[in-house]
Structures are given as C-alpha cells and as structure tokens.
N, C-alpha and C positions, 0 to 999 in steps of 0.2 A: 503496501498498499503507500502510496506517493506521501509525505512526509506534507503536511500542508502549508500555504507558505503567505505572505502578509506582503503586498506591493505600496510601496511608498512611490507616489511621484509629484514632483513638484508643480503647482498650480496657479493658472494666470491670477496677478492681485499681486505675487511676489513681486519684491523687492530688496533693498539693500535691509531695510530695518525690519521687514516684514516677510515671512515664509508664510503659506499656506504648505500644506501637505495632505495632498488624497491618499488613503488608505484602500486600498483596497485586499477583503480575504480576513480568517481568522486573524481577531486581536486572546490572543489565547496563550497558556502553557507551553505550547510547541515553538508558537513565534513569537512572545516575545525577547527574550537574548538578541536577535536580531535588531529587535524593532527597539533596543533600547540603547545594542551599540551605534542605530544609524543617527539617530534622532537626539540622544543626548548632549551630542559633543555640537548639536546647529548654535551658531554663534547671534540669529537672528534678534532684532530686544522682544518681537511680538510674532510668537506659532500659535498658529490658525491648523488647528487638525481635523479635516475635512472628514467627519466617523460613515458617510451614505455607504459606503463600499463597504463596510467591515461586516459580514456573514455572521459573527459570533463576539460574543465579547463574554471571557470568563471572568472568575477571580483575580488568573493571573495577568489578566490585561488591564484591572481594574487598576491593580499593586503598581503595574507599572507607569501605568498613567497619572496617578497617585506623585509615585517615585521624580516623574518624569512633573509635575507640574511643583512640589515643592526643589527642588533642584534649579530650575530656573526660579522662582523666587526667590531664591537663597543669592542669583546669580540680577535681583533684580530685573530679572525678565517675566513679559508674559506672556500667557497660555489661555486658552481659549478652543472645548470643540464646537466642532458644529456640521449639520447635517445627522444627528444622530437618528439610527434607527429604531423603533417602537421598542425591540429585546434591547435594544444598548442602552435608550432610555432608564427603561424600565429599570437595571438594573442599576445605574448612578445616582437611580432614585432610591433603590430599597438602602444600596449602598448609604445612603443620606450624604451623598457629596455634589448635592445638584448647587447648594452654600459654596462649595469651595471650586467647584467648577464654572467658569460664566461660560454658560452651554447655548448657543443661535440653533435656527433655524435652517439654516445657511450660511455658508463662508461670506458670503454678500452681503448675509445682515450683521454678520462680525465688526467687517471691516465700517459696514456705515457706524456701526455705533463711538468709533472714534475710539475704540480703548485697545484695536488692537491696528 
C-alpha cells in the first residue's frame, strides 16, 4: 500500500512578507514529519495555510498545527487557517482551538482581513 502524501503548493497572493500554502492530501501521522520539516523553516512574516484540499486531519495533524502556531508566534510571525473542510473545522472546534487559530473561509478572506 502506498504511503499517503501531503502536497504543498505556493499559491497566488504570496509575496515577500506573506506566504499562502495550499495543502492537498491528509495531514496525519504519516505526513506530519514532512509537513513540519517543510513549513517550519519558512521565514515569511505571515503564513496562511489553505486547507480546502486536506482530505483528512487527525490528532497528529492538529498537534503539528499547534506546534507551528507556537513556533511562529514566538518569532513574531502570524499564522492562519483558511478553507477548512467540514471535518477539519469540526476537529479544530472539538479540540478547543477555534480561539487560538485565526480561521477564514478562504485565503482571499484571510488576505482581506489585513491581519495576514
């Protein structure tokens, strides 16, 4: 059986201070190590993760998002989630992270907020 893959793609709207990453595939225990290794070093002051392509989000994925949020906050950088699927939104809600993570319906809405 093939190992699940999470694809990351730089999306339109990204510039020097702002990075919008589109995620496609599962953000799960199998894909978290590569996700953290790829995204954590990003230096953009503002990071928006476009989550509409995330097919599955488990507790390891949520833990990775928390780790990334804390890492970026400690460096004075922002972090937001956009386009959460119904499953992803429910998990963020149940985990009590709705107040921690800025969430938006789309990356366009996140950009329009002026906070990212």
